[in-house]
Residue, then its C-alpha position, 0 to 999 in steps of 0.5 A: m816650310t810655309g804653306a805658300t812655299s809648299a804650294r809654290a813647290g807643289l806647283g813647280g812639280v806640276g809644271a815639271a810633270t806637265i813637261f815630262s807628260a808632254l815629252s813622254g807622249y811624243a816619245v810614244l808617238f815616235v815609237a809608234a811611227r817607227s814600229l808601225g810605219a805609215e801604212r799602219y800608223d793611222i790605226f794607232a793614231v785614231y785610237w789614241a785620239a779617240f781615247f784622249a777625246l773621251t778623257g778630254i770630255v770626262n775632264g769636265l768632271m775634274h774641273e768641277t771637282t777641283r772647284a767644288v772641293h776647293a770651295a768646300r774647304a774654303e767654307g771650312r767643311g770637313p770630309a765627313q760633313a753631310g750634304g755635299a756631293r761625293p765626287t767619287i760616287a759621281a765618277c763611278l756613275i759617269g764612268g759607268a755611263v760613258a763605258v756603256v755608251v762606248l760598248a752600245s755604240s761600238p757596232l757603228w764605229a768599231e770596225d773602222l776605228v779598230p779594224q784589227s783586234t776590234g773586240l779587245g780595242v773596244g773592251l779596253l776603251a770602255l774599261a779605261i774610260a770607266s777607270f779614268a773617271l775615278q782618276a779625274a775625280l782624284s785629280g780634281a780632289l787633289s788639286g782642289s785640296g792643294r795636294w799639288g805634289h801628289y797631283a804631280v806624281l799622278l801626272a808623271v806616273d800616268a805618262g811614264l806608265r804609258l811610255v814603258v808599256a809602249l817600249a815593252a810592246v815594241w821590244l816584245g814584237a807586238p806593237e799593234v796590240g801593245l800600243l792599244i794597251a799603252t794608250v789606255c794603261g795610264s787610266l789605272t794610275w789613280l789606283l796605284l796612287v790610292c794603294s800607296s798614299p794615305a793622302a790620296r785616300a783622304a782626297l777621295r773622301l772629300r766632298a763638294d760644296v753643293a748637294p748631288g743634284p747641283f753638282f751633277a748639273r755643273i758636271a754636265q755643263a763642264m763636260f759639254a764645254a770640254s767636249a767642244t775642245a776635245a772634238l776639234v783638238v785631240g779628236f781631229p784625227v778621228l774626224l779625219k779618218a771618218a772623212a777618208t774612208d777610201e784613202d791610201p792608209a800610208m798617205l792618211g797615216g803621214l797626214i795624221l802624223a803631220v797634223t799632230l806634229t805641226r799643231a803641238p808647238l802652239l797648242v801644248p803650251l796654250t792648253s797647259f797655261q789656259n788658266a793664266i791666259v784667262v787671268h790675262f784677259a780678265d785683267r783687261r776686260a775694259s778693253g773688250a775684244k780689242a785685247l785679243a788683237l795683240p795675242v792673236a797677232a803674236v800666235l799667227g806670227v809664231a805660226a808663220a815663222g813655224a811654217a817657214a821652218a816646217w817647209a825647210v826641215g819638216p820632210p826629213i823629220l817625218a822621214f826620220m819618224g819612220e818608213g813611208f811618212e812622206v808629206p811635202g814641205p809646202v803642205l807642212a807649212l800650210l798645216t803649221m799656219a793652220s795651227g795658228t788659227t786653232a791657237a787663236l781660237f784658244l785665246s778667244g775662248s779664254a777671253a770669253l771665259a774671262h768675260e763670263v760668257h760661258g755659253s758663247y765660249v761653248l758655242g764658239w768651239w762647237a761652231a768651229t768643230l762643226a764647220s771643220l767637219g763640214l769642210l772635211l766633206v767638200p769635194l777636194d783631195l784629202t790634204s786640201r780638205t784638211v788644210l781648209a778645215l783646220s784653217a777656216g773652221p777655227l776662224l768661225g769660232l774666233g769670230w763668234h767669241a769676239v762678237a760675244i765679248a764686244w756685245t757683252r761689254r756694250s751691254r754692261 
């Protein structure tokens, strides 16, 4: 098998693993909804969102490790060559630092985020994020060195382990604690792979193309950029919980589940193929912000079609998910339309990256996140605030990106 053929096969495996990971994630959400019901679902959903928001931030380490390892290999550097930073050392330091922040800050949020089994929930979160930092480093090293087959295995085992633990928790009659464990258990996948694969162990010995100082600086930039996306996308249920301290738990649980399900059809494909979207806009840089018009119109059109479907079939789907999940069709339609603006923000962010305005990319995402948080605090009912936040907040970031792209093109 030639190198190109092997790479294509490996990337195909990554695609299959990505699909399996997404389906497994939704299966865990379904198991949680069916076993917990609407009144207890919000506790699990917010914990799930908090963990994946943290891993989304730490994934900045993965992105920079991928770039650095690939660049080092392109320059012909071997794993033992001195000078280049060791991503594994960076992962240990970053994972430990984030875990300490989680533990130190826990008195401020733990009882609200994990009202039951608080100590266990905080401990699991801290240990899991420390472990996930090494998983991020391994993922980056595998990707940067072209070991796509092993990377696909890492993705699939991570998702499969989470689903197996969730099913076991429900079967054993301990869904509350078991689903907390299921949320974080995938962060140990790197250890399973390292123990069973010489290629994975070799990947952990690879070095970056730059010294430790510049490597840490670039990781910090990448993590700051990743935090913007993580806060608004996977972390939104945490923001929603924080803004709904006096709301009925059943209503909050149903709303969180509705937000998750209505956003997924657009956001999952866009996040999976963001690199390809960046390339699409890079090939059309001469058109500037005008290149955004057709893709944005397309995702908004898909959102409109989805809104009509959500109005008609959404309520029975939620009822099937579990007892007490009651969200009216019109609300589901509005949430689905709102997902279109977040999808449009993904597109504008990818265009900003293609035009190499990285600072504006990050600022646009943070503008959208802060605007959404502010709109969650306006004096309206929670459903109206949620729809307004998810609709209008991303539009501010989209506008920021479009202006930055137009200004950059004019300056060149």
